[in-house]
C-alpha positions in Angstrom: -21.2 -19.6 -18.8 -17.2 -19.0 -18.5 -16.0 -15.7 -18.7 -12.5 -16.3 -21.0 -10.2 -14.8 -18.7 -7.2 -17.1 -19.0 -7.5 -16.9 -22.6 -7.0 -13.5 -23.1 -4.7 -13.0 -20.5 -2.1 -11.5 -22.9 -4.2 -8.3 -22.6 -4.4 -8.5 -18.7 -0.8 -8.9 -18.6 0.0 -5.5 -20.6 -2.3 -3.6 -18.6 -0.8 -4.6 -15.5 3.0 -4.2 -17.0 2.2 -1.1 -17.9 0.7 0.1 -14.6 3.9 -1.6 -12.6 6.1 0.8 -15.5 4.3 4.0 -14.7 4.8 3.0 -11.0 8.4 2.0 -11.0 8.9 5.7 -12.6 6.9 7.9 -10.4 8.8 6.1 -7.7 12.5 7.0 -9.9 11.4 10.1 -10.5 9.5 11.7 -7.5 10.3 8.9 -4.9 8.0 9.0 -1.8 7.4 11.7 1.0 7.9 10.2 4.0 6.5 11.3 7.4 8.5 12.6 10.2 8.4 8.9 11.3 10.8 7.7 8.7 12.8 11.3 8.7 12.7 12.8 11.7 11.8 15.9 13.2 9.2 17.5 15.3 5.8 18.2 13.3 2.5 20.4 15.3 -0.7 20.7 14.1 -3.1 24.0 15.2 -5.8 25.8 14.5 -6.8 29.0 14.6 -9.9 30.2 16.4 -10.9 32.4 13.8 -9.9 32.5 10.3 -6.0 31.4 9.9 -3.6 34.0 8.9 -1.8 33.8 5.8 1.1 31.1 5.6 3.7 33.9 5.1 2.5 35.3 8.5 2.9 32.2 10.7 6.1 31.4 8.7 7.7 34.8 9.5 6.6 34.4 13.3 7.7 31.0 14.0 11.0 31.6 12.3 11.2 34.5 15.2 12.0 31.5 17.7 15.8 31.1 18.4 16.9 27.8 16.7 14.1 27.1 14.6 16.4 27.7 10.8 13.7 25.5 8.9 9.8 25.8 8.3 7.6 23.9 6.1 3.6 24.7 6.6 1.0 22.7 5.0 -2.8 23.2 5.1 -5.3 20.7 5.2 -8.5 20.1 4.1 -9.5 20.2 7.8 -8.9 23.8 8.2 -6.2 23.4 10.2 -2.6 23.8 9.8 0.4 20.9 10.0 3.4 22.6 10.6 6.9 20.8 10.4 10.6 21.8 11.8 13.8 20.0 12.5 13.5 17.9 15.9 13.1 21.0 18.8 12.9 20.7 22.7 9.8 21.2 24.7 11.4 24.3 25.9 10.9 25.5 22.0 7.8 23.6 21.4 6.2 26.1 24.0 8.1 29.0 22.5 6.5 28.4 18.9 3.3 28.3 20.4 3.6 31.3 22.7 4.4 32.8 19.2 2.0 31.6 17.2 -0.9 32.9 20.0 0.6 36.4 19.5 -1.3 35.6 15.9 -4.6 34.8 17.8 -6.2 32.2 19.5 -4.6 28.9 18.5 -5.1 25.3 19.5 -2.7 22.3 19.1 -4.2 19.4 18.0 -1.1 17.5 18.0 2.7 17.6 18.4 5.3 14.8 17.6 8.8 14.6 17.3 10.8 12.1 16.5 14.7 12.1 16.1 16.5 11.3 12.6 17.9 8.1 14.1 15.0 6.6 15.3 13.1 8.0 12.0 16.1 6.0 10.0 15.6 2.7 11.7 12.0 2.7 11.7 12.2 2.9 7.8 14.4 0.2 7.5 12.2 -2.0 10.1 9.2 -1.0 7.8 10.9 -2.5 4.4 12.5 -5.7 6.3 8.8 -6.0 7.8 7.2 -6.4 4.5 9.6 -8.4 2.4 10.0 -10.8 5.6 5.8 -10.8 5.3 6.2 -11.6 1.6 8.8 -14.1 2.4 6.8 -15.9 4.9 3.6 -16.0 2.9 5.8 -17.5 -0.2 6.9 -20.9 2.0 3.5 -21.0 3.6 1.7 -21.5 -0.1 4.6 -23.6 -1.1 3.7 -25.7 2.5 0.1 -25.8 1.7 0.3 -26.8 -2.3 3.1 -29.6 -1.7 0.5 -32.1 -2.6 -0.1 -30.4 -6.1 1.7 -31.5 -8.5 0.1 -31.2 -12.0 1.1 -29.7 -13.8 2.9 -27.4 -12.0 4.8 -27.3 -8.6 4.0 -26.9 -5.2 6.6 -24.4 -5.1 5.5 -22.5 -8.1 2.3 -21.6 -6.5 4.3 -19.7 -4.0 6.7 -17.9 -6.5 3.3 -16.6 -8.1 2.6 -15.3 -5.4 5.3 -13.5 -4.3 6.0 -12.0 -7.7 2.4 -11.1 -8.0 2.4 -10.2 -4.3 5.5 -7.8 -4.8 5.5 -6.8 -8.5 2.3 -6.0 -8.7 0.2 -5.6 -5.3 2.7 -3.4 -3.9 4.7 -1.4 -6.7 1.2 -0.2 -8.1 0.1 1.6 -4.7 3.5 2.7 -4.2 3.9 4.3 -7.1 0.8 5.9 -7.1 1.8 7.5 -3.6 4.8 9.2 -5.2 2.8 11.0 -7.7 0.1 11.7 -4.3 3.0 13.0 -2.5 4.5 15.0 -5.2 0.9 16.4 -6.6 -0.5 16.4 -3.4 2.0 16.8 -0.5 0.7 13.5 0.9 3.0 12.2 3.4 3.6 8.5 4.4 4.3 7.2 7.9 4.1 4.1 10.0 0.3 3.4 8.9 1.5 3.1 5.4 3.6 0.0 6.4 0.7 -1.3 8.1 -1.7 -0.6 5.0 0.8 -2.5 2.8 1.3 -5.5 4.7 -2.9 -5.3 5.0 -3.1 -5.4 1.5 -0.5 -8.1 1.0 -2.2 -10.4 3.0 -5.8 -9.6 2.0 -4.5 -9.9 -2.1 -3.0 -13.1 -1.0 -5.9 -14.4 1.1 -7.8 -13.8 -2.4 -5.5 -15.6 -4.9 -5.1 -18.5 -2.7 -9.2 -19.2 -2.8 -9.0 -19.3 -6.8 -5.6 -21.7 -6.2 -7.4 -23.9 -3.9 -10.5 -24.5 -6.4 -8.3 -24.7 -8.9 -6.5 -27.6 -7.0 -10.0 -29.2 -6.5 -10.8 -29.0 -9.8 -7.6 -30.8 -11.1 -9.1 -34.1 -9.3 -13.1 -33.3 -10.4 -12.3 -32.5 -14.2 -8.6 -33.9 -14.5 -9.0 -35.1 -17.8 -9.5 -31.3 -19.2 -6.6 -28.9 -20.2 -5.2 -27.4 -17.2 -5.8 -24.0 -18.9 -9.5 -25.0 -19.2 -9.7 -26.1 -15.6 -8.0 -23.0 -14.1 -10.3 -20.6 -16.3 -13.3 -22.5 -14.9 -11.9 -22.3 -11.2 -11.3 -18.2 -12.0 -15.2 -18.0 -13.0 -16.5 -20.2 -10.2 -14.5 -17.9 -7.5 -15.3 -14.6 -9.4 -18.4 -13.8 -7.3 -16.8 -14.6 -4.1 -14.1 -12.4 -4.8 -15.8 -9.2 -5.9 -18.4 -9.2 -3.7 -16.1 -9.3 -1.0 -13.7 -6.8 -2.5 -16.9 -4.4 -2.8 -17.6 -4.4 0.8 -14.4 -3.8 2.0 -14.2 -0.5 -0.7 -17.4 0.7 0.9 -15.9 0.8 4.6 -12.6 2.1 3.2 -14.3 4.9 1.5 -16.4 6.0 4.8 -13.2 5.9 6.4 -11.7 7.8 3.7 -14.1 10.5 4.5 -14.8 10.4 7.9 -12.0 8.8 9.5 -9.9 12.2 9.9 -6.3 13.6 8.5 -4.2 11.2 10.2 -6.4 8.0 9.0 -6.4 9.4 5.1 -2.9 7.8 3.6 -3.8 4.5 5.9 -7.9 4.3 3.7 -6.2 5.5 0.5 -3.0 2.5 0.3 -5.8 0.2 1.7 -8.5 1.3 -1.3 -5.8 1.8 -4.2 -4.4 -2.0 -2.5 -7.7 -3.7 -2.6 -8.6 -3.0 -6.4 -5.4 -3.7 -7.5 -4.9 -7.1 -5.2 -8.4 -7.8 -6.2 -7.7 -7.4 -10.2 -4.6 -9.7 -9.8 -6.0 -12.3 -8.1 -8.4 -13.0 -10.8 -6.4 -11.8 -14.0 -3.0 -11.9 -13.2 -2.1 -14.8 -10.6 -4.1 -17.8 -12.2 -3.2 -16.6 -15.5 0.4 -16.5 -14.4 0.2 -20.1 -12.9 -1.0 -21.2 -16.3 2.4 -20.1 -18.1 4.1 -21.6 -15.3 2.7 -24.7 -16.7 4.5 -24.5 -20.4 7.8 -24.9 -18.3 8.7 -28.5 -17.9 11.1 -29.4 -15.3 12.6 -32.5 -15.0 11.4 -34.5 -12.2 13.6 -36.6 -9.9 13.5 -40.0 -9.7 
């Protein structure tokens, strides 16, 4: 039995458009909370041997160090405290640790310092990497489906992948992290860019499987309407898509709970992106292909 996925595409479009609008609104209102890799600064992650002092006490003690003007403290779920400062040198770093040791035995778990110029450059390169990856994928899909000509052109397959990949599978996770950054103070670092690129690759892979089955069915049941052929193709690949995605979801959930604080944002992006990408591959990409088939473009003689 074939589920009427393509026939009910307007409901899926409405749901996706709603999520995209909410995501864009979250980005415009709150923006993204970038980590020091993108903004520049110094960051220490510390753990006290006993019960940690109040944040106000830690704050005042760090402010005693000469040259320290701005301090941001963020407790974590692992009973540690993240201390964010403007870029500091090694002497100031050691002075901060000395002041913290006056409050109790302190273990430094991590220290990183990045200048503002390098942080800005990393942010720009991250955006370029996402756009370049998406553009390369679009060109490859257009080339891979160059033999497909009825009733949509090869470049339209690539256009669908680009639209879905950019407006759906990227915007929704990014919008979700704008909300998480505002309410949960979740910061985004370089792993966030890696996770977005991973999500794009996984989502496109899933979409290509459906498109490839559609291309095969265009030869096998060529006399059927295009809408029917696409719906059959989606149903034929539905089980594979769901099984593959659920396997990945189980692994990412395990990484989310047991992977530590440093992998938290990476795992969350992959988790949200996998769910969104699986949905778009089944309920958005192929229905959008059907909509494009309604536009009859003049062919070259």
